[in-house]
PDB file of N, CA, C and O in Angstrom:
ATOM      1  N   MET A   1       0.851  -1.169   0.000  1.00  0.00           N
ATOM      2  CA  MET A   1       0.000   0.000   0.000  1.00  0.00           C
ATOM      3  C   MET A   1       0.898   1.233   0.000  1.00  0.00           C
ATOM      4  O   MET A   1       1.818   1.338   0.811  1.00  0.00           O
ATOM      5  N   LYS A   2       0.629   2.162  -0.908  1.00  0.00           N
ATOM      6  CA  LYS A   2       1.376   3.416  -0.944  1.00  0.00           C
ATOM      7  C   LYS A   2       0.495   4.528  -0.395  1.00  0.00           C
ATOM      8  O   LYS A   2      -0.668   4.657  -0.777  1.00  0.00           O
ATOM      9  N   LEU A   3       1.053   5.326   0.501  1.00  0.00           N
ATOM     10  CA  LEU A   3       0.338   6.444   1.102  1.00  0.00           C
ATOM     11  C   LEU A   3       1.216   7.688   1.077  1.00  0.00           C
ATOM     12  O   LEU A   3       2.435   7.605   1.226  1.00  0.00           O
ATOM     13  N   GLN A   4       0.594   8.820   0.891  1.00  0.00           N
ATOM     14  CA  GLN A   4       1.313  10.092   0.954  1.00  0.00           C
ATOM     15  C   GLN A   4       1.575  10.448   2.412  1.00  0.00           C
ATOM     16  O   GLN A   4       0.736  10.210   3.280  1.00  0.00           O
ATOM     17  N   VAL A   5       2.748  11.022   2.670  1.00  0.00           N
ATOM     18  CA  VAL A   5       3.052  11.558   3.989  1.00  0.00           C
ATOM     19  C   VAL A   5       3.593  12.974   3.811  1.00  0.00           C
ATOM     20  O   VAL A   5       4.146  13.319   2.767  1.00  0.00           O
ATOM     21  N   THR A   6       3.423  13.768   4.834  1.00  0.00           N
ATOM     22  CA  THR A   6       4.027  15.091   4.849  1.00  0.00           C
ATOM     23  C   THR A   6       5.050  15.125   5.974  1.00  0.00           C
ATOM     24  O   THR A   6       4.848  14.531   7.033  1.00  0.00           O
ATOM     25  N   ILE A   7       6.146  15.824   5.732  1.00  0.00           N
ATOM     26  CA  ILE A   7       7.182  15.991   6.752  1.00  0.00           C
ATOM     27  C   ILE A   7       7.573  17.458   6.760  1.00  0.00           C
ATOM     28  O   ILE A   7       7.906  18.032   5.724  1.00  0.00           O
ATOM     29  N   PHE A   8       7.529  18.056   7.947  1.00  0.00           N
ATOM     30  CA  PHE A   8       7.924  19.454   8.068  1.00  0.00           C
ATOM     31  C   PHE A   8       8.656  19.649   9.387  1.00  0.00           C
ATOM     32  O   PHE A   8       8.512  18.860  10.321  1.00  0.00           O
ATOM     33  N   ARG A   9       9.430  20.694   9.441  1.00  0.00           N
ATOM     34  CA  ARG A   9      10.199  21.007  10.648  1.00  0.00           C
ATOM     35  C   ARG A   9       9.428  22.030  11.460  1.00  0.00           C
ATOM     36  O   ARG A   9       9.026  23.068  10.934  1.00  0.00           O
ATOM     37  N   ASP A  10       9.216  21.747  12.746  1.00  0.00           N
ATOM     38  CA  ASP A  10       8.481  22.693  13.589  1.00  0.00           C
ATOM     39  C   ASP A  10       9.427  23.737  14.173  1.00  0.00           C
ATOM     40  O   ASP A  10      10.630  23.728  13.908  1.00  0.00           O
ATOM     41  N   GLU A  11       8.860  24.630  14.969  1.00  0.00           N
ATOM     42  CA  GLU A  11       9.649  25.749  15.514  1.00  0.00           C
ATOM     43  C   GLU A  11      10.745  25.307  16.487  1.00  0.00           C
ATOM     44  O   GLU A  11      11.671  26.068  16.769  1.00  0.00           O
ATOM     45  N   ASP A  12      10.638  24.072  17.000  1.00  0.00           N
ATOM     46  CA  ASP A  12      11.665  23.551  17.902  1.00  0.00           C
ATOM     47  C   ASP A  12      12.737  22.751  17.174  1.00  0.00           C
ATOM     48  O   ASP A  12      13.674  22.247  17.793  1.00  0.00           O
ATOM     49  N   GLY A  13      12.591  22.635  15.836  1.00  0.00           N
ATOM     50  CA  GLY A  13      13.575  21.899  15.053  1.00  0.00           C
ATOM     51  C   GLY A  13      13.271  20.422  14.895  1.00  0.00           C
ATOM     52  O   GLY A  13      14.055  19.692  14.290  1.00  0.00           O
ATOM     53  N   VAL A  14      12.150  19.971  15.428  1.00  0.00           N
ATOM     54  CA  VAL A  14      11.751  18.567  15.325  1.00  0.00           C
ATOM     55  C   VAL A  14      11.022  18.370  13.998  1.00  0.00           C
ATOM     56  O   VAL A  14      10.243  19.228  13.580  1.00  0.00           O
ATOM     57  N   PHE A  15      11.273  17.250  13.343  1.00  0.00           N
ATOM     58  CA  PHE A  15      10.577  16.940  12.099  1.00  0.00           C
ATOM     59  C   PHE A  15       9.290  16.179  12.421  1.00  0.00           C
ATOM     60  O   PHE A  15       9.317  15.131  13.067  1.00  0.00           O
ATOM     61  N   ILE A  16       8.164  16.728  11.959  1.00  0.00           N
ATOM     62  CA  ILE A  16       6.848  16.146  12.191  1.00  0.00           C
ATOM     63  C   ILE A  16       6.408  15.461  10.910  1.00  0.00           C
ATOM     64  O   ILE A  16       6.482  16.046   9.829  1.00  0.00           O
ATOM     65  N   ALA A  17       5.952  14.226  11.030  1.00  0.00           N
ATOM     66  CA  ALA A  17       5.474  13.458   9.876  1.00  0.00           C
ATOM     67  C   ALA A  17       4.010  13.101  10.110  1.00  0.00           C
ATOM     68  O   ALA A  17       3.620  12.683  11.201  1.00  0.00           O
ATOM     69  N   GLU A  18       3.210  13.276   9.059  1.00  0.00           N
ATOM     70  CA  GLU A  18       1.783  12.969   9.137  1.00  0.00           C
ATOM     71  C   GLU A  18       1.365  12.177   7.905  1.00  0.00           C
ATOM     72  O   GLU A  18       1.949  12.317   6.831  1.00  0.00           O
ATOM     73  N   CYS A  19       0.352  11.349   8.079  1.00  0.00           N
ATOM     74  CA  CYS A  19      -0.259  10.634   6.962  1.00  0.00           C
ATOM     75  C   CYS A  19      -1.694  11.146   6.850  1.00  0.00           C
ATOM     76  O   CYS A  19      -2.564  10.710   7.605  1.00  0.00           O
ATOM     77  N   PRO A  20      -1.953  12.068   5.915  1.00  0.00           N
ATOM     78  CA  PRO A  20      -3.278  12.684   5.824  1.00  0.00           C
ATOM     79  C   PRO A  20      -4.419  11.697   5.584  1.00  0.00           C
ATOM     80  O   PRO A  20      -5.560  11.985   5.946  1.00  0.00           O
ATOM     81  N   ALA A  21      -4.140  10.554   4.990  1.00  0.00           N
ATOM     82  CA  ALA A  21      -5.198   9.582   4.687  1.00  0.00           C
ATOM     83  C   ALA A  21      -5.639   8.777   5.907  1.00  0.00           C
ATOM     84  O   ALA A  21      -6.638   8.059   5.851  1.00  0.00           O
ATOM     85  N   ILE A  22      -4.892   8.894   7.015  1.00  0.00           N
ATOM     86  CA  ILE A  22      -5.233   8.155   8.232  1.00  0.00           C
ATOM     87  C   ILE A  22      -5.372   9.175   9.359  1.00  0.00           C
ATOM     88  O   ILE A  22      -4.366   9.685   9.852  1.00  0.00           O
ATOM     89  N   PRO A  23      -6.596   9.477   9.771  1.00  0.00           N
ATOM     90  CA  PRO A  23      -6.807  10.484  10.814  1.00  0.00           C
ATOM     91  C   PRO A  23      -6.002  10.175  12.084  1.00  0.00           C
ATOM     92  O   PRO A  23      -6.041   9.062  12.609  1.00  0.00           O
ATOM     93  N   GLY A  24      -5.277  11.188  12.558  1.00  0.00           N
ATOM     94  CA  GLY A  24      -4.524  11.047  13.800  1.00  0.00           C
ATOM     95  C   GLY A  24      -3.193  10.337  13.669  1.00  0.00           C
ATOM     96  O   GLY A  24      -2.516  10.118  14.674  1.00  0.00           O
ATOM     97  N   CYS A  25      -2.799   9.971  12.461  1.00  0.00           N
ATOM     98  CA  CYS A  25      -1.538   9.248  12.275  1.00  0.00           C
ATOM     99  C   CYS A  25      -0.407  10.256  12.115  1.00  0.00           C
ATOM    100  O   CYS A  25      -0.190  10.813  11.039  1.00  0.00           O
ATOM    101  N   VAL A  26       0.307  10.476  13.220  1.00  0.00           N
ATOM    102  CA  VAL A  26       1.366  11.480  13.283  1.00  0.00           C
ATOM    103  C   VAL A  26       2.552  10.882  14.024  1.00  0.00           C
ATOM    104  O   VAL A  26       2.379  10.086  14.947  1.00  0.00           O
ATOM    105  N   SER A  27       3.753  11.268  13.617  1.00  0.00           N
ATOM    106  CA  SER A  27       4.951  10.863  14.332  1.00  0.00           C
ATOM    107  C   SER A  27       5.976  11.984  14.209  1.00  0.00           C
ATOM    108  O   SER A  27       5.671  13.045  13.665  1.00  0.00           O
ATOM    109  N   GLN A  28       7.169  11.760  14.702  1.00  0.00           N
ATOM    110  CA  GLN A  28       8.204  12.787  14.650  1.00  0.00           C
ATOM    111  C   GLN A  28       9.570  12.137  14.686  1.00  0.00           C
ATOM    112  O   GLN A  28       9.698  10.932  14.901  1.00  0.00           O
ATOM    113  N   GLY A  29      10.581  12.948  14.473  1.00  0.00           N
ATOM    114  CA  GLY A  29      11.959  12.477  14.553  1.00  0.00           C
ATOM    115  C   GLY A  29      12.901  13.661  14.595  1.00  0.00           C
ATOM    116  O   GLY A  29      12.507  14.789  14.302  1.00  0.00           O
ATOM    117  N   SER A  30      14.134  13.406  14.954  1.00  0.00           N
ATOM    118  CA  SER A  30      15.110  14.481  15.027  1.00  0.00           C
ATOM    119  C   SER A  30      15.700  14.793  13.655  1.00  0.00           C
ATOM    120  O   SER A  30      16.320  15.839  13.465  1.00  0.00           O
ATOM    121  N   THR A  31      15.505  13.879  12.691  1.00  0.00           N
ATOM    122  CA  THR A  31      15.912  14.103  11.300  1.00  0.00           C
ATOM    123  C   THR A  31      14.741  13.723  10.400  1.00  0.00           C
ATOM    124  O   THR A  31      13.794  13.071  10.841  1.00  0.00           O
ATOM    125  N   GLU A  32      14.814  14.140   9.122  1.00  0.00           N
ATOM    126  CA  GLU A  32      13.764  13.749   8.177  1.00  0.00           C
ATOM    127  C   GLU A  32      13.711  12.230   8.024  1.00  0.00           C
ATOM    128  O   GLU A  32      12.629  11.644   7.976  1.00  0.00           O
ATOM    129  N   ASP A  33      14.871  11.600   7.947  1.00  0.00           N
ATOM    130  CA  ASP A  33      14.912  10.143   7.796  1.00  0.00           C
ATOM    131  C   ASP A  33      14.287   9.438   8.997  1.00  0.00           C
ATOM    132  O   ASP A  33      13.547   8.468   8.835  1.00  0.00           O
ATOM    133  N   GLU A  34      14.582   9.922  10.188  1.00  0.00           N
ATOM    134  CA  GLU A  34      14.007   9.323  11.388  1.00  0.00           C
ATOM    135  C   GLU A  34      12.494   9.531  11.418  1.00  0.00           C
ATOM    136  O   GLU A  34      11.749   8.621  11.783  1.00  0.00           O
ATOM    137  N   ALA A  35      12.041  10.719  11.037  1.00  0.00           N
ATOM    138  CA  ALA A  35      10.607  10.988  10.991  1.00  0.00           C
ATOM    139  C   ALA A  35       9.911  10.072   9.986  1.00  0.00           C
ATOM    140  O   ALA A  35       8.816   9.576  10.248  1.00  0.00           O
ATOM    141  N   GLU A  36      10.550   9.847   8.835  1.00  0.00           N
ATOM    142  CA  GLU A  36       9.967   8.944   7.831  1.00  0.00           C
ATOM    143  C   GLU A  36       9.901   7.508   8.358  1.00  0.00           C
ATOM    144  O   GLU A  36       8.893   6.825   8.177  1.00  0.00           O
ATOM    145  N   LYS A  37      10.957   7.059   8.998  1.00  0.00           N
ATOM    146  CA  LYS A  37      10.961   5.710   9.581  1.00  0.00           C
ATOM    147  C   LYS A  37       9.855   5.581  10.623  1.00  0.00           C
ATOM    148  O   LYS A  37       9.142   4.578  10.661  1.00  0.00           O
ATOM    149  N   ASN A  38       9.717   6.600  11.464  1.00  0.00           N
ATOM    150  CA  ASN A  38       8.722   6.555  12.529  1.00  0.00           C
ATOM    151  C   ASN A  38       7.294   6.611  11.992  1.00  0.00           C
ATOM    152  O   ASN A  38       6.410   5.957  12.545  1.00  0.00           O
ATOM    153  N   ILE A  39       7.047   7.380  10.922  1.00  0.00           N
ATOM    154  CA  ILE A  39       5.689   7.448  10.389  1.00  0.00           C
ATOM    155  C   ILE A  39       5.336   6.129   9.715  1.00  0.00           C
ATOM    156  O   ILE A  39       4.173   5.725   9.738  1.00  0.00           O
ATOM    157  N   ARG A  40       6.300   5.455   9.121  1.00  0.00           N
ATOM    158  CA  ARG A  40       6.027   4.128   8.545  1.00  0.00           C
ATOM    159  C   ARG A  40       5.518   3.178   9.640  1.00  0.00           C
ATOM    160  O   ARG A  40       4.538   2.458   9.447  1.00  0.00           O
ATOM    161  N   GLU A  41       6.200   3.192  10.785  1.00  0.00           N
ATOM    162  CA  GLU A  41       5.787   2.343  11.907  1.00  0.00           C
ATOM    163  C   GLU A  41       4.413   2.767  12.422  1.00  0.00           C
ATOM    164  O   GLU A  41       3.573   1.919  12.724  1.00  0.00           O
ATOM    165  N   ALA A  42       4.184   4.067  12.522  1.00  0.00           N
ATOM    166  CA  ALA A  42       2.897   4.578  13.001  1.00  0.00           C
ATOM    167  C   ALA A  42       1.763   4.188  12.050  1.00  0.00           C
ATOM    168  O   ALA A  42       0.667   3.852  12.497  1.00  0.00           O
ATOM    169  N   ILE A  43       2.022   4.232  10.747  1.00  0.00           N
ATOM    170  CA  ILE A  43       1.001   3.848   9.769  1.00  0.00           C
ATOM    171  C   ILE A  43       0.579   2.404   9.977  1.00  0.00           C
ATOM    172  O   ILE A  43      -0.614   2.102   9.989  1.00  0.00           O
ATOM    173  N   VAL A  44       1.541   1.513  10.138  1.00  0.00           N
ATOM    174  CA  VAL A  44       1.223   0.096  10.354  1.00  0.00           C
ATOM    175  C   VAL A  44       0.364  -0.064  11.603  1.00  0.00           C
ATOM    176  O   VAL A  44      -0.633  -0.785  11.581  1.00  0.00           O
ATOM    177  N   GLU A  45       0.738   0.594  12.675  1.00  0.00           N
ATOM    178  CA  GLU A  45      -0.016   0.490  13.925  1.00  0.00           C
ATOM    179  C   GLU A  45      -1.415   1.098  13.785  1.00  0.00           C
ATOM    180  O   GLU A  45      -2.391   0.518  14.260  1.00  0.00           O
ATOM    181  N   CYS A  46      -1.515   2.253  13.140  1.00  0.00           N
ATOM    182  CA  CYS A  46      -2.820   2.895  12.951  1.00  0.00           C
ATOM    183  C   CYS A  46      -3.739   2.020  12.107  1.00  0.00           C
ATOM    184  O   CYS A  46      -4.924   1.889  12.411  1.00  0.00           O
ATOM    185  N   LEU A  47      -3.197   1.423  11.051  1.00  0.00           N
ATOM    186  CA  LEU A  47      -4.009   0.548  10.207  1.00  0.00           C
ATOM    187  C   LEU A  47      -4.511  -0.668  10.987  1.00  0.00           C
ATOM    188  O   LEU A  47      -5.650  -1.097  10.807  1.00  0.00           O
ATOM    189  N   GLN A  48      -3.664  -1.218  11.847  1.00  0.00           N
ATOM    190  CA  GLN A  48      -4.069  -2.364  12.664  1.00  0.00           C
ATOM    191  C   GLN A  48      -5.208  -1.988  13.601  1.00  0.00           C
ATOM    192  O   GLN A  48      -6.186  -2.727  13.714  1.00  0.00           O
ATOM    193  N   VAL A  49      -5.094  -0.863  14.264  1.00  0.00           N
ATOM    194  CA  VAL A  49      -6.125  -0.411  15.201  1.00  0.00           C
ATOM    195  C   VAL A  49      -7.429  -0.133  14.458  1.00  0.00           C
ATOM    196  O   VAL A  49      -8.501  -0.533  14.913  1.00  0.00           O
ATOM    197  N   ARG A  50      -7.342   0.554  13.310  1.00  0.00           N
ATOM    198  CA  ARG A  50      -8.550   0.861  12.539  1.00  0.00           C
ATOM    199  C   ARG A  50      -9.230  -0.425  12.077  1.00  0.00           C
ATOM    200  O   ARG A  50     -10.458  -0.512  12.091  1.00  0.00           O
ATOM    201  N   ALA A  51      -8.449  -1.423  11.668  1.00  0.00           N
ATOM    202  CA  ALA A  51      -9.016  -2.709  11.237  1.00  0.00           C
ATOM    203  C   ALA A  51      -9.698  -3.405  12.407  1.00  0.00           C
ATOM    204  O   ALA A  51     -10.796  -3.939  12.253  1.00  0.00           O
ATOM    205  N   GLU A  52      -9.066  -3.406  13.566  1.00  0.00           N
ATOM    206  CA  GLU A  52      -9.643  -4.038  14.757  1.00  0.00           C
ATOM    207  C   GLU A  52     -10.960  -3.386  15.165  1.00  0.00           C
ATOM    208  O   GLU A  52     -11.869  -4.064  15.644  1.00  0.00           O
ATOM    209  N   LYS A  53     -11.062  -2.086  14.977  1.00  0.00           N
ATOM    210  CA  LYS A  53     -12.274  -1.352  15.364  1.00  0.00           C
ATOM    211  C   LYS A  53     -13.316  -1.321  14.251  1.00  0.00           C
ATOM    212  O   LYS A  53     -14.393  -0.752  14.426  1.00  0.00           O
ATOM    213  N   GLY A  54     -13.005  -1.922  13.119  1.00  0.00           N
ATOM    214  CA  GLY A  54     -13.949  -1.940  12.015  1.00  0.00           C
ATOM    215  C   GLY A  54     -14.090  -0.610  11.303  1.00  0.00           C
ATOM    216  O   GLY A  54     -15.092  -0.368  10.629  1.00  0.00           O
ATOM    217  N   LEU A  55     -13.102   0.249  11.443  1.00  0.00           N
ATOM    218  CA  LEU A  55     -13.119   1.555  10.781  1.00  0.00           C
ATOM    219  C   LEU A  55     -12.522   1.431   9.386  1.00  0.00           C
ATOM    220  O   LEU A  55     -11.722   0.530   9.133  1.00  0.00           O
ATOM    221  N   PRO A  56     -12.902   2.325   8.481  1.00  0.00           N
ATOM    222  CA  PRO A  56     -12.229   2.320   7.177  1.00  0.00           C
ATOM    223  C   PRO A  56     -10.725   2.530   7.398  1.00  0.00           C
ATOM    224  O   PRO A  56     -10.327   3.314   8.260  1.00  0.00           O
ATOM    225  N   LEU A  57      -9.908   1.841   6.631  1.00  0.00           N
ATOM    226  CA  LEU A  57      -8.468   1.961   6.836  1.00  0.00           C
ATOM    227  C   LEU A  57      -7.963   3.361   6.536  1.00  0.00           C
ATOM    228  O   LEU A  57      -7.095   3.880   7.237  1.00  0.00           O
ATOM    229  N   THR A  58      -8.504   3.965   5.501  1.00  0.00           N
ATOM    230  CA  THR A  58      -8.071   5.316   5.134  1.00  0.00           C
ATOM    231  C   THR A  58      -9.293   6.163   4.797  1.00  0.00           C
ATOM    232  O   THR A  58     -10.395   5.644   4.616  1.00  0.00           O
ATOM    233  N   ILE A  59      -9.081   7.464   4.716  1.00  0.00           N
ATOM    234  CA  ILE A  59     -10.131   8.373   4.276  1.00  0.00           C
ATOM    235  C   ILE A  59      -9.687   8.979   2.950  1.00  0.00           C
ATOM    236  O   ILE A  59      -8.505   8.945   2.607  1.00  0.00           O
ATOM    237  N   ALA A  60     -10.630   9.526   2.216  1.00  0.00           N
ATOM    238  CA  ALA A  60     -10.306  10.127   0.920  1.00  0.00           C
ATOM    239  C   ALA A  60      -9.482  11.402   1.117  1.00  0.00           C
ATOM    240  O   ALA A  60      -9.771  12.219   1.992  1.00  0.00           O
ATOM    241  N   THR A  61      -8.482  11.546   0.308  1.00  0.00           N
ATOM    242  CA  THR A  61      -7.704  12.780   0.263  1.00  0.00           C
ATOM    243  C   THR A  61      -7.722  13.262  -1.183  1.00  0.00           C
ATOM    244  O   THR A  61      -7.798  12.460  -2.115  1.00  0.00           O
ATOM    245  N   ARG A  62      -7.654  14.549  -1.355  1.00  0.00           N
ATOM    246  CA  ARG A  62      -7.682  15.116  -2.693  1.00  0.00           C
ATOM    247  C   ARG A  62      -6.640  16.211  -2.816  1.00  0.00           C
ATOM    248  O   ARG A  62      -6.257  16.858  -1.841  1.00  0.00           O
ATOM    249  N   GLU A  63      -6.204  16.390  -4.032  1.00  0.00           N
ATOM    250  CA  GLU A  63      -5.316  17.500  -4.346  1.00  0.00           C
ATOM    251  C   GLU A  63      -6.168  18.548  -5.040  1.00  0.00           C
ATOM    252  O   GLU A  63      -6.849  18.243  -6.019  1.00  0.00           O
ATOM    253  N   VAL A  64      -6.139  19.774  -4.550  1.00  0.00           N
ATOM    254  CA  VAL A  64      -6.902  20.849  -5.161  1.00  0.00           C
ATOM    255  C   VAL A  64      -5.947  21.961  -5.570  1.00  0.00           C
ATOM    256  O   VAL A  64      -4.864  22.115  -5.005  1.00  0.00           O
ATOM    257  N   GLU A  65      -6.371  22.724  -6.556  1.00  0.00           N
ATOM    258  CA  GLU A  65      -5.563  23.833  -7.028  1.00  0.00           C
ATOM    259  C   GLU A  65      -6.178  25.143  -6.565  1.00  0.00           C
ATOM    260  O   GLU A  65      -7.386  25.352  -6.683  1.00  0.00           O
ATOM    261  N   VAL A  66      -5.341  26.018  -6.039  1.00  0.00           N
ATOM    262  CA  VAL A  66      -5.790  27.349  -5.610  1.00  0.00           C
ATOM    263  C   VAL A  66      -4.840  28.376  -6.217  1.00  0.00           C
ATOM    264  O   VAL A  66      -3.689  28.061  -6.518  1.00  0.00           O
ATOM    265  N   PRO A  67      -5.320  29.598  -6.394  1.00  0.00           N
ATOM    266  CA  PRO A  67      -4.422  30.612  -6.941  1.00  0.00           C
ATOM    267  C   PRO A  67      -3.278  30.902  -5.988  1.00  0.00           C
ATOM    268  O   PRO A  67      -3.461  30.948  -4.772  1.00  0.00           O
ATOM    269  N   ALA A  68      -2.100  31.096  -6.554  1.00  0.00           N
ATOM    270  CA  ALA A  68      -0.912  31.360  -5.724  1.00  0.00           C
ATOM    271  C   ALA A  68      -0.811  32.825  -5.354  1.00  0.00           C
ATOM    272  O   ALA A  68       0.125  33.224  -4.661  1.00  0.00           O
TER     273      ALA A  68
END
């Protein structure tokens, strides 16, 4: 399964990783690579919990265009 993730650096210098298709699936790391590794693990765990609870594994995400 391929999922989009976002990674950004917060004001404290920590890299925050999120998976928009899975509500509440967030992780962090001290480097981008660590944040990516951690979000991969978080995705697996979130998918397991959602499956156990009978929730949809993911929600719809869309790309929209807005004027710059």
